[in-house]
VOGU-3710 file (C-alpha; in Angstrom, 3 decimals, decimal comma):
1> mnytigiivt> 11,333/0,951/41,418  8,377/1,638/39,057  8,511/4,647/36,577  5,717/6,327/34,606  7,121/6,094/31,140  6,005/8,149/28,421  6,319/6,720/24,764  6,123/9,432/21,946  5,308/7,935/18,635  3,442/9,398/15,847
11> slqaggaers> 1,351/6,104/15,103  1,005/2,453/16,080  0,179/1,196/12,516  3,231/0,919/10,371  6,959/0,661/10,350  9,640/-0,810/12,447  10,206/2,039/14,746  6,418/2,042/15,502  6,372/-1,762/15,932  9,369/-1,424/18,405
21> aadlsmffgr> 7,430/1,303/20,341  4,417/-1,098/20,738  6,616/-4,199/21,806  8,479/-2,055/24,253  5,292/-0,743/25,728  4,383/-4,383/26,352  7,730/-5,269/28,022  7,656/-1,978/30,359  3,895/-2,742/31,245  4,771/-6,423/32,299
31> qghdviiftd> 7,681/-5,017/34,271  5,058/-3,032/36,391  5,784/0,341/34,887  2,884/2,794/34,067  3,062/3,418/30,461  1,516/6,410/28,715  1,603/6,481/24,909  1,174/9,755/23,247  0,027/9,162/19,601  -2,265/10,362/16,888
41> lsrdilydfk> -5,694/8,502/17,718  -7,216/9,434/14,297  -4,922/6,792/12,843  -5,913/3,136/13,027  -3,893/1,297/16,043  -2,796/-1,953/14,367  0,031/-2,995/16,880  -0,699/-4,670/20,143  0,483/-2,555/22,972  0,127/-2,210/26,739
51> gklvdfsysl> -0,545/1,037/28,410  -2,976/4,225/28,413  -3,374/5,910/24,936  -3,363/9,715/25,019  -4,353/11,645/21,782  -1,669/13,767/20,601  -1,493/14,956/16,868  1,818/15,434/15,095  0,478/17,579/12,476  1,553/21,155/12,030
61> nnldgkissk> -1,143/22,132/9,362  -1,983/25,624/9,430  -5,882/25,291/8,798  -6,732/28,842/9,292  -3,635/30,401/7,404  -2,790/32,836/10,188  -0,450/30,692/12,263  3,291/30,859/11,442  5,224/27,608/11,494  7,139/28,986/14,488
71> damekkigel> 3,854/29,517/16,297  2,493/26,151/15,246  5,770/24,318/16,482  5,824/26,247/19,738  2,014/25,431/20,244  2,938/21,811/19,607  5,768/21,665/22,051  3,684/23,448/24,596  0,949/20,772/24,213  3,539/17,887/24,819
81> kvlkeqyqid> 4,954/19,691/27,861  1,521/19,965/29,537  0,721/16,261/28,959  4,239/15,290/30,239  3,330/17,303/33,427  -0,181/16,105/33,837  0,818/12,488/33,627  3,876/13,032/35,755  6,296/11,332/33,178  9,535/10,176/34,571
91> iaisfmqfan> 11,029/8,809/31,476  10,013/10,254/27,998  11,307/7,940/24,986  10,561/9,200/21,639  10,574/7,393/18,177  11,678/8,857/14,945  13,053/12,539/14,468  9,855/14,696/14,485  8,935/12,858/17,789  12,454/13,298/19,050
101> ylnimskehe> 12,395/16,991/18,373  9,220/17,559/20,250  10,559/15,397/22,997  13,758/17,231/23,625  12,101/20,785/22,958  9,487/19,996/25,653  12,230/18,802/28,252  11,961/19,953/31,841  12,744/17,829/34,707  12,039/14,224/33,138
111> kviltthnvt> 14,583/12,156/31,781  14,611/12,241/27,837  15,642/9,374/25,607  15,636/9,842/21,796  15,645/6,848/19,610  16,864/7,170/15,886  15,929/4,246/13,433  17,772/5,438/10,272  21,118/6,001/8,821  20,809/9,730/9,869
121> seykkcckti> 23,591/11,175/7,570  21,967/9,565/4,348  18,307/10,724/5,314  19,513/14,115/6,073  20,514/14,712/2,618  16,834/14,953/1,414  15,450/16,473/4,796  15,677/20,109/5,277  13,311/20,763/8,286  14,194/21,921/11,697
131> dwsehtfknl> 14,124/18,435/13,317  16,947/17,330/10,594  19,140/20,469/11,037  22,884/20,448/11,706  22,054/22,553/14,879  19,360/19,974/16,178  21,617/17,023/15,906  24,910/18,739/16,827  23,692/20,961/19,549  20,249/20,427/20,670
141> yqfadlitfp> 19,999/16,728/20,875  23,313/16,648/23,014  21,236/17,632/25,921  19,244/14,567/25,864  19,808/11,999/28,623  20,357/9,183/26,089  20,361/8,657/22,241  19,764/5,057/21,006  20,508/3,442/17,906  19,262/0,411/16,396
151> seyckrdwie> 22,706/-0,754/15,115  26,292/-0,179/15,607  26,363/1,040/12,095  23,933/3,881/12,801  25,775/4,869/16,027  29,169/5,139/14,370  27,456/7,134/11,497  25,919/9,601/14,074  29,205/10,148/15,904  31,217/10,622/12,788
161> hygdknhitr> 28,840/13,349/11,553  27,232/14,950/14,708  29,435/13,958/17,664  28,849/12,661/21,232  29,858/15,625/23,527  28,169/13,965/26,687  28,791/10,281/26,032  25,131/9,546/25,703  24,818/7,268/22,546  24,119/3,819/22,837
171> tiynpvhsmv> 23,320/0,701/20,547  20,088/-0,976/21,548  18,911/-3,330/18,815  15,212/-3,427/17,813  13,361/-6,533/19,556  12,089/-9,166/17,178  8,372/-9,338/16,820  8,149/-13,177/16,815  6,114/-14,686/14,076  4,287/-17,877/15,133
181> vkgsnkkeni> 4,005/-20,003/12,024  2,237/-23,150/11,226  4,450/-24,184/8,310  6,681/-27,185/7,839  9,864/-28,070/5,971  7,755/-29,437/3,000  7,003/-26,041/1,550  6,592/-24,757/-2,096  9,309/-22,758/-3,722  8,003/-19,393/-2,475
191> iiaigrmhsi> 10,301/-16,459/-2,036  8,980/-13,500/0,110  9,740/-9,804/0,594  8,390/-7,501/3,127  8,433/-3,659/3,030  6,766/-0,412/1,985  6,666/-0,229/-1,710  9,206/2,766/-1,808  12,318/3,412/-3,723  14,496/3,036/-0,635
201> krqwhiirvf> 13,369/-0,661/-0,656  13,974/-1,059/-4,370  11,742/-4,073/-5,071  12,250/-3,694/-8,515  15,516/-5,559/-8,207  13,528/-8,406/-6,456  11,309/-8,736/-9,550  14,281/-8,506/-11,771  16,070/-11,270/-9,637  12,916/-13,573/-9,486
211> kmvkkkcpds> 12,794/-13,445/-13,507  16,291/-15,324/-13,394  15,141/-17,583/-10,512  12,070/-18,517/-12,402  14,060/-19,880/-15,388  15,853/-22,331/-13,165  13,005/-23,057/-10,703  9,874/-22,987/-12,973  7,581/-23,765/-10,091  8,816/-20,792/-8,088
221> kliilgegkl> 6,713/-18,111/-6,858  7,207/-14,636/-5,358  5,146/-12,700/-2,643  5,755/-8,942/-1,983  4,075/-7,652/1,147  3,624/-3,900/1,630  1,968/-0,787/0,039  3,204/2,436/-1,402  3,791/4,747/-4,412  5,721/2,282/-6,127
231> rnrleklvle> 3,050/-0,374/-6,666  2,275/0,987/-10,179  6,166/0,677/-11,307  6,336/-2,799/-9,781  3,018/-4,074/-11,372  4,305/-2,710/-14,770  7,636/-4,539/-14,507  5,893/-7,846/-13,536  3,760/-7,594/-16,720  6,855/-6,648/-18,827
241> fglagdvemp> 8,744/-9,707/-17,498  5,580/-12,103/-18,193  5,463/-12,898/-14,435  1,639/-11,818/-13,878  0,719/-15,448/-12,678  3,755/-15,938/-10,493  4,065/-12,654/-8,452  1,507/-11,801/-5,666  1,194/-8,500/-4,236  -1,512/-8,424/-1,467
251> gsvanvqdyl> -0,529/-5,067/0,020  -0,099/-4,447/3,733  -1,587/-7,591/5,672  -2,167/-8,320/9,281  -1,534/-12,064/8,839  2,230/-11,688/7,956  3,048/-14,914/9,929  0,857/-16,939/7,380  2,769/-15,707/4,417  6,142/-16,321/6,237
261> gkakvftlts> 4,926/-19,953/7,035  4,585/-20,654/3,311  7,966/-19,205/2,288  11,161/-20,749/1,680  13,504/-17,680/1,305  13,175/-14,178/2,331  15,074/-11,359/0,331  16,065/-7,807/0,945  17,375/-5,396/-1,818  17,191/-2,133/0,067
271> hleampcavl> 19,255/0,945/-0,713  19,805/1,264/3,187  18,569/-0,328/6,175  19,389/0,968/9,891  18,068/-2,565/11,028  15,510/-4,235/9,074  12,769/-5,528/11,372  11,288/-7,747/8,493  14,606/-9,744/8,533  14,227/-10,469/12,255
281> eafsagvpvv> 10,545/-11,514/11,640  11,774/-13,929/9,013  14,474/-15,145/11,276  11,734/-15,993/13,943  9,648/-17,623/11,393  12,563/-19,902/10,429  12,908/-18,272/6,980  16,433/-17,953/5,647  17,231/-14,553/4,311  19,182/-13,534/1,145
291> acdcpggire> 19,960/-9,880/1,245  22,340/-7,413/-0,421  25,042/-5,729/1,618  23,417/-2,280/1,967  24,666/0,321/4,359  23,117/-0,109/7,717  22,656/-3,006/10,381  22,143/-5,990/8,077  25,636/-7,591/8,709  24,939/-7,353/12,527
301> elnilsyqkn> 21,663/-9,173/12,068  23,484/-12,107/10,208  26,375/-11,799/12,578  28,825/-11,120/9,765  31,925/-9,499/11,337  33,691/-8,721/8,172  35,270/-5,074/7,899  35,603/-5,322/4,200  33,808/-2,177/3,108  32,104/-3,691/-0,158
311> itipmqgegg> 32,057/-7,446/-0,507  32,337/-8,771/-3,943  31,360/-12,440/-3,337  28,318/-13,829/-1,197  29,090/-14,466/2,524  27,124/-16,751/4,603  26,162/-15,637/8,081  23,840/-17,081/10,860  20,454/-17,603/9,142  21,178/-15,744/5,961
321> ilvpnikefy> 23,490/-15,041/3,140  24,866/-11,529/2,258  25,407/-10,690/-1,439  27,222/-7,507/-2,881  25,085/-4,418/-2,787  23,161/-4,061/-5,930  24,150/-1,296/-8,368  21,253/0,406/-10,206  20,638/-0,722/-13,714  20,616/1,384/-16,795
331> tghftdeekl> 19,569/-1,202/-19,399  17,515/-4,352/-19,699  20,585/-6,430/-18,750  20,661/-8,035/-15,333  23,672/-6,714/-13,146  26,244/-8,992/-11,854  24,962/-8,318/-8,317  21,374/-9,460/-9,314  22,726/-12,653/-10,877  24,537/-13,406/-7,615
341> maneiirllr> 21,544/-12,952/-5,539  19,559/-15,187/-7,869  22,106/-17,849/-7,841  22,059/-17,944/-3,945  18,164/-17,958/-3,963  18,117/-20,762/-6,366  20,721/-22,650/-4,304  18,419/-22,407/-1,226  15,344/-23,314/-3,174  17,067/-26,584/-4,525
351> ddklrcemak> 19,107/-27,551/-1,423  16,310/-28,403/1,192  19,030/-29,783/3,665  21,063/-26,521/3,453  17,888/-24,520/3,669  16,646/-26,308/6,922  19,975/-25,864/8,365  20,063/-22,229/7,886  16,274/-22,096/9,140  17,451/-23,531/12,306
361> eackraeyfs> 20,288/-20,930/12,443  17,689/-18,150/11,730  15,518/-19,149/14,709  18,348/-19,343/17,030  19,731/-15,921/15,847  16,072/-14,392/16,409  16,377/-15,481/20,162  19,473/-12,767/20,442  16,911/-10,182/19,652  14,122/-11,377/21,668
371> lgrigkawme> 11,750/-8,786/23,440  12,935/-10,071/26,956  16,651/-9,418/26,102  16,261/-6,097/24,427  13,857/-4,965/27,184  16,300/-5,988/29,854  19,017/-3,932/28,126  16,449/-0,874/28,089  15,804/-1,350/31,752  19,543/-1,343/32,593
381> eiselvakqi> 19,972/2,067/30,855  17,050/3,557/32,404  18,299/2,620/35,791  21,424/4,238/35,114  19,910/7,418/34,104  17,556/7,626/36,972  20,672/7,510/39,214  22,319/10,453/37,441  21,869/14,042/38,570  19,635/16,281/36,762
391> ketleldlek> 21,602/18,212/33,967  21,803/21,999/34,056  18,814/23,425/31,948  20,165/26,964/31,161  22,387/25,894/28,184  19,386/23,677/27,016  17,027/26,679/27,026  19,610/28,744/25,172  19,708/25,844/22,513  15,866/25,498/22,292
401> rksikaletk> 15,684/29,360/21,745  18,261/29,233/18,874  16,221/26,237/17,484  12,783/28,067/17,518  14,421/31,264/16,189  15,704/29,391/12,980  12,001/28,964/11,974  11,690/32,613/11,807  14,511/32,869/9,221  13,562/32,484/5,622
411> kiniemyicy> 16,554/32,565/3,354  15,563/33,523/-0,357  18,020/32,644/-2,887  17,340/35,705/-5,210  19,859/34,633/-7,880  18,162/31,188/-8,174  14,747/32,454/-8,591  15,900/35,170/-11,348  17,514/32,165/-13,253  14,181/30,152/-13,247
421> yqlldkwmvl> 12,276/33,110/-14,178  14,404/33,918/-17,098  14,403/30,215/-18,226  10,632/29,910/-17,808  10,162/33,064/-19,745  12,300/31,540/-22,863  10,372/28,264/-22,545  7,009/30,021/-22,653  8,150/31,957/-25,980  9,422/28,405/-27,314
431> henkrsaary> 6,028/27,079/-26,824  4,296/30,050/-28,267  6,239/29,196/-31,522  4,934/25,533/-31,524  8,313/24,206/-30,450  9,488/22,028/-27,605  12,960/21,090/-25,884  13,034/17,929/-27,950  14,132/19,780/-30,961  17,527/20,555/-29,378
441> feergirsii> 18,297/16,762/-28,971  16,817/15,638/-32,173  18,685/18,108/-34,295  22,004/16,865/-32,737  21,279/13,115/-32,983  21,026/12,861/-29,297  18,818/9,818/-28,460  19,653/9,088/-24,886  20,080/11,599/-21,890  20,941/11,699/-18,246
451> iygmgkmthh> 19,186/14,431/-16,166  20,878/16,120/-13,255  18,611/17,150/-10,701  14,978/16,074/-9,889  13,344/19,331/-9,166  10,432/21,132/-10,964  12,373/21,953/-13,838  12,836/18,260/-14,534  9,172/17,604/-14,166  8,606/20,354/-17,168
461> lledikgsgi> 11,309/18,870/-19,175  10,038/15,491/-19,065  6,543/16,750/-20,118  8,128/18,475/-22,755  9,972/15,709/-24,567  7,307/13,205/-23,764  6,734/10,911/-26,943  9,799/12,319/-28,553  11,490/8,844/-28,368  14,315/10,291/-26,275
471> civcaidrra> 15,437/7,684/-23,774  16,015/8,831/-20,065  18,894/6,596/-19,107  18,977/7,680/-15,320  18,849/10,927/-13,253  21,484/11,900/-10,836  20,150/13,472/-7,380  21,888/13,006/-4,139  18,402/12,222/-2,699  18,031/9,260/-4,966
481> fnmvkdfpvi> 16,886/6,793/-2,372  13,877/8,962/-1,744  12,586/9,095/-5,403  9,972/7,105/-7,226  10,413/7,318/-11,024  10,013/5,195/-14,034  14,004/5,268/-14,673  16,729/4,845/-12,162  17,759/7,846/-9,935  21,420/7,669/-8,766
491> tgeedipead> 23,382/9,816/-6,139  26,266/10,542/-8,430  28,571/8,489/-6,125  28,407/5,495/-8,280  29,828/5,378/-11,715  27,881/7,331/-14,436  26,572/5,225/-17,165  26,910/5,842/-20,814  24,506/8,375/-22,545  24,788/10,860/-25,317
501> civitpvyda> 24,352/13,797/-23,025  23,903/15,077/-19,632  21,283/17,746/-18,847  21,733/20,098/-15,698  18,334/21,214/-14,481  19,508/23,442/-11,668  20,604/25,983/-13,999  21,525/28,684/-11,359  24,410/26,506/-10,246  25,109/24,760/-13,755
511> ekikeklegk> 28,778/25,734/-14,020  29,861/24,240/-10,640  27,866/21,054/-11,362  29,484/20,949/-14,855  32,943/21,367/-13,435  32,233/18,576/-10,825  30,827/16,078/-13,477  33,660/16,767/-15,969  35,887/15,130/-13,465  34,002/11,898/-13,427
521> tsisivslse> 32,721/11,488/-17,033  33,493/12,265/-20,594  29,900/12,721/-21,658  28,864/15,983/-23,272  27,148/18,112/-20,618  24,659/20,956/-21,272  22,676/23,312/-19,122  18,712/23,242/-19,456  19,160/26,912/-20,143  21,170/26,247/-23,249
531> vieqsgi> 18,631/23,568/-24,323  15,802/25,965/-24,169  17,752/28,830/-25,791  19,012/26,887/-28,905  15,771/25,070/-29,327  14,184/28,321/-30,469  16,931/29,016/-33,114
//
């Protein structure tokens, strides 16, 4: 039986989820199904696809200043509902959270499949929008016909935090986008990394690791493919390490296979990865992988079935090697985990026999994630869905209304704004007297600080102490993986490094934060309010 399958995706130009959507459109189309892709056609289409493209913008920008966020969201949901009816969609499959939200909110009689492509509980720490709310995940999404995850790790994370009331969660791996390469076993000592230049990818560790590799393998080179906000920081680090002639960063390229064809080793140092598609691409090109043991699906890709939560020594899997997850650094010294990763890369560069054996394993492992195999899993799930009776919609309608109503609610923390107003008023007086916050630290001999919180007050503090010689050891923020700074940003779950002082910038909640920190460290802790007040004395 043929179906009309709607694929709802923000773009077809970047990212593993978008690539998976494009590849699945090819599979569904070849199986004889009608594929309609609802995507933003103002953005370039870079991935091959099959089906009809329908222009659908995912922007909620309020250009005339008159439409509320609730009205804009309802309008967008209505637009998608009309398009589903117009194209008589039988199965609506959405990719990533905002598309998922629009998909479930526009659900009528079609089958709705939501696909997640992240470790949801981790990302939710920094996402406060309606499509990332507790209600959305625990209540609204439970009315989908299916929720898919790219790894068992992600599925377990979801069930632990949000539940599975109707037994609708499934793991369906991302299909590998096979890379046809013209390489040979006689390669140069080239190491490659692929991924957007973002702090979640932590490419600074790759450069630091490469510095050690270069000492043992002087002819080695590093290629980092991708683009993003982190580029300036990475370029600066390359110059600091004297690696300008040995590190190539060509940006986002269409001919990824040409670079993989040259490489001997692929490396990954991400903070977390739901199911890194770049690793599968490296496998398909016969490039062995050395990756850190980050939360997500990397163990499943390498077929490492260990239940040990945190490994302490390298583990060899199929087509790759897993090393302990890298802790953030606070000094110029290399961490033990970085040294272990460097050693494994050096071993593969020097031992061609081992590398070639692992390259064969990588190609074989890639077959497990072939589009044909993954597409078949999708069709089996779809066939089961179609056979099921249509769910009762009254409860779903109720959850939809609750979700939209939440957009009308604006909670203002009066206490927080009063605290910030008082702080900024004192800070202004300080500047009027030609003084800065740096005076507080200088008078007390404080040369190194840790900043708690990465909000606007931290930005003002950094500007105020600029040029003072005060060292920022790191910052603590639970959204650390989404930060791009010139110093490490940690979640606080790790060990807190040594420093002279910790400065709490969320001043309205300083006492609670101080009490929590005192249970983890003996470092002196001070509120930013105290710093400003006493700088003016």
